[in-house]
N, C-alpha and C positions, 0 to 999 in steps of 0.2 A: 506578477499577476498569474502567469501560467502555473507556477508551483502552488499558489494558493488554491486555484481551481482543482488541481490534481489531488491536493491534500484532502479537500472536502470530500471528493469522490471516494478516496481511500478510506476515510473514516466511515462513510455511509456503509461500505461493504461489511465492515467488521462490527459495527455498533450493536447489532443484535446478538452477537455471539455471547460474550461474557466480559466482565471487567478485566479479568486477567489477560484474556486473549487480546483485548483492546489495547491494554498497556503494552503488551509485547509488540503489537503492530506498530504503535507509535515509535518504539525503540528501533524496530527493524527499518521503519521509514526514515528515521533520522540517520541511521547508518547508511542506508542506501543513498540518501541525499548527499552525504559527505563523499561517499565513493563515486557517485554518479555525476558529479559536477561537469566532468569533461564529456560525458556521454551525450548522444543525441536525444532529443525529446521522445522519439518513437520507441526507444529502448524501454522507457518506463511502461508504456502501454502493454508490452509483452509480459513484463514482470507482473503488472496488475492482473492480466488475464490468468496467469499461472496461479496467483494467489486466490483468485475467485474460484478456480477449479478446485483447488485444495479445500476451500471452505465448503463448497457444494458437496464434496465427497464426505466431509466429516459430519455434516448435518444429518 
Protein backbone atom coordinates (compact mmCIF):
# COMPACT_ATOMS: atom_id res chain seq x y z
CA UNK A 1 0.00 0.00 0.00
CA UNK A 2 2.81 2.37 0.92
CA UNK A 3 4.52 1.97 -2.46
CA UNK A 4 1.31 2.58 -4.40
CA UNK A 5 0.76 5.87 -2.60
CA UNK A 6 4.33 7.00 -3.23
CA UNK A 7 4.12 6.00 -6.85
CA UNK A 8 1.03 8.12 -7.44
CA UNK A 9 2.74 11.10 -5.84
CA UNK A 10 5.78 10.52 -8.04
CA UNK A 11 3.69 10.46 -11.20
CA UNK A 12 1.88 13.67 -10.25
CA UNK A 13 5.18 15.54 -10.01
CA UNK A 14 6.22 14.66 -13.53
CA UNK A 15 3.00 14.34 -15.47
CA UNK A 16 2.98 17.97 -16.60
CA UNK A 17 6.51 17.90 -18.01
CA UNK A 18 6.44 15.81 -21.20
CA UNK A 19 5.84 12.24 -22.28
CA UNK A 20 9.52 11.54 -22.76
CA UNK A 21 10.44 12.84 -19.33
CA UNK A 22 7.51 10.93 -17.87
CA UNK A 23 8.66 7.65 -19.37
CA UNK A 24 12.18 8.30 -18.10
CA UNK A 25 10.75 8.88 -14.63
CA UNK A 26 8.93 5.56 -14.73
CA UNK A 27 12.17 3.80 -15.64
CA UNK A 28 14.14 5.61 -12.92
CA UNK A 29 11.46 4.77 -10.40
CA UNK A 30 11.53 1.08 -11.31
CA UNK A 31 15.33 1.05 -10.99
CA UNK A 32 15.11 2.80 -7.65
CA UNK A 33 12.47 0.38 -6.43
CA UNK A 34 14.69 -2.61 -7.27
CA UNK A 35 17.73 -1.01 -5.66
CA UNK A 36 15.90 0.40 -2.69
CA UNK A 37 14.07 -2.63 -1.33
CA UNK A 38 16.39 -2.84 1.67
CA UNK A 39 16.37 0.91 2.30
CA UNK A 40 14.15 2.58 4.87
CA UNK A 41 11.00 4.40 3.82
CA UNK A 42 12.38 7.85 4.69
CA UNK A 43 15.15 7.49 2.10
CA UNK A 44 12.58 7.78 -0.65
CA UNK A 45 11.25 11.13 0.49
CA UNK A 46 14.72 12.69 0.21
CA UNK A 47 15.10 11.31 -3.34
CA UNK A 48 11.63 12.65 -4.09
CA UNK A 49 12.56 16.12 -2.85
CA UNK A 50 15.76 16.22 -4.91
CA UNK A 51 13.84 15.28 -8.04
CA UNK A 52 11.26 17.99 -7.33
CA UNK A 53 14.03 20.57 -7.01
CA UNK A 54 15.55 19.51 -10.31
CA UNK A 55 12.18 19.80 -12.04
CA UNK A 56 11.57 23.25 -10.58
CA UNK A 57 14.96 24.38 -11.87
CA UNK A 58 14.31 23.12 -15.40
CA UNK A 59 10.86 24.72 -15.78
